[in-house]
Structures are given as structure tokens and as C-alpha cells.
C-alpha positions, 0 to 999 in steps of 0.5 A: 109521187105514185097515186097510191102513196099520195093517198096514204100520205093525205090519209095520214095527214087527215088522221093527224089533224083529227088526233090533234084536234082531239088532243086540244079538246082534252087539254082545253077541257082540263081547265088548266089552260090550253096549247099555246097556239090555241090560247088566243082562240080559246080565250076569245071563245070564253069571252064571246058567244063564238066557239073556239073552232070558229076563232081557230078557223079565223086565225088560221086564215089570217096565218094563211094570208101571212104565209102567202105574203111571205112566199109571194105565191099561192099554189093549189097545194097551199090552197088545200090548207083551207079545207084542212083548217076547216076540218081541224076547226070543226073537229076541235068544236066536236071534241069540246062538245064530246069531252066533259069539262073538268072546270070544277073537277078534282085537280088530279083528273085535270092533270090526267086530261092534260097529259092525255091531251098532250100525248094525243096532240103530239101524236097528231103533229107527228103524223102530220110531219110524217105525211109531209104533204101540207101543213096547217097554216100556223105551222106553215106560217112559221116555216115561211118566216123561218125560210124568209129570215134564215132562223131555225124552224124550232126557234121561230116556232117558240117565238110564235107560240110565245107571242100568241100566249102573251097576247092571250094572257093580256086579253084574259087579264083585260077581260076577266081580270085573271088568266082564264084560258092561260094557266099552268097547262099552257106551260106544260103543253109548250114544253111537253108536246115538242118532246113527245113529238121527238119521242114519237118520231123515233118510236113510230118511224116504221109508219113513215118508212111504210108510207114512203116509197123504197127510195125515199125510205132509204134516204131517211135511214 
């Protein structure tokens, strides 16, 4: 792969990470829950002094260990997931600091925050997929499980996100006695983000075609 194309791919991946973190920030500040994969770090951050970004980093490192065990190899490319996860985690905390919470705000504004967050998160994920260089550990672990079991990626992703959400809901009930951090917004994000990724993938395909070399672009047409 030419060096210029590699740089463009990684820049697009970084842009995707930043936009995804901003999206998670809006979803979380809507006070209607958060995205499924962030539900456990979010609930833990509500019940302890540590931030959501710290827990996001910790869980992604655990996902990375699981990925390495399943793949039985650890390459330099996989190691790049560590700084990518650090950037992602710091940006989540930054987004939560910048975006005012709607905990006591009007419900329509909560919905606006939720929809903006889902749109941004889907855009970020789309750019990460277009870049096709590395993945954040959560998605990379899903891919490793998919390759190991032979199950389709989207089915493993649904089970993975669903499991994290259920664990987060149980933890919230145990700690708060109610579903703090796991609410209707979590369900909306679970269904809406994937559909928006599919829409963006079609509407923004010109970005992918400009990123790829001519031969690769032809292979996608």
C-alpha cells in the first residue's frame, strides 16, 4: 500500500474515532442511557469516582487480551489498537466535559441529544470501516470471535452488545435499585446506529473511493 494512501487511511480512522467519541458523549449526556458497548463503563462511572473514559480504556484492554488469545498472535498492527483506545477514551471524557447534561432537561431536548449522538456515532463507525486499517478492541474482538466460530459478524456483534447491556442493567439494579445508565436511549442506539451506518456507507461511498487506490476502488464497484 502506498505511503500516501496509508496516511489517508489512518487520518480517516482517527477522524472516525474522534467523531465516535463525540457521539457517545451526546448519547450519554441525553440522560436516556448510552450506547450498548459503552453501557458497562457508563454505569460503573456513575457508581464510582473513576470516569467513563478510564473504564472504557480498561475494558478495551480486556477486549484486546481476549482478541490476542483467540487469534494466537499479536502483531504491530494489533498493538496500534492501544494508542487508538487511549485516544478514544480521552476523547469520551473530553466530550462528556464539554457537552452539558440533560439529566433535568426537557424530554424533547433529551431526544435531540440522543439522535445527534446516534448520527455522530454511526458516522464515526462508518469512517473507521472505510479506513480499513485497524479496529478498536471491542469490534476487533467481535471479529476474532466471528472468525473463530464461523458466525456472521453482525450476529456476534448483537450478542456481544446485548451481553454487555444486560450485565450493565444488572449492575445498575444492584447499585442503584433502578436502571441508571441503561434506558430507552440504549435500545434506540442499538437499533438506530447500525441502520445509519448502512445508510452512510451508501451515501458516503465516494469518500471510500477517493481513499482507496484505483485498483482497490474498482474491486468495490
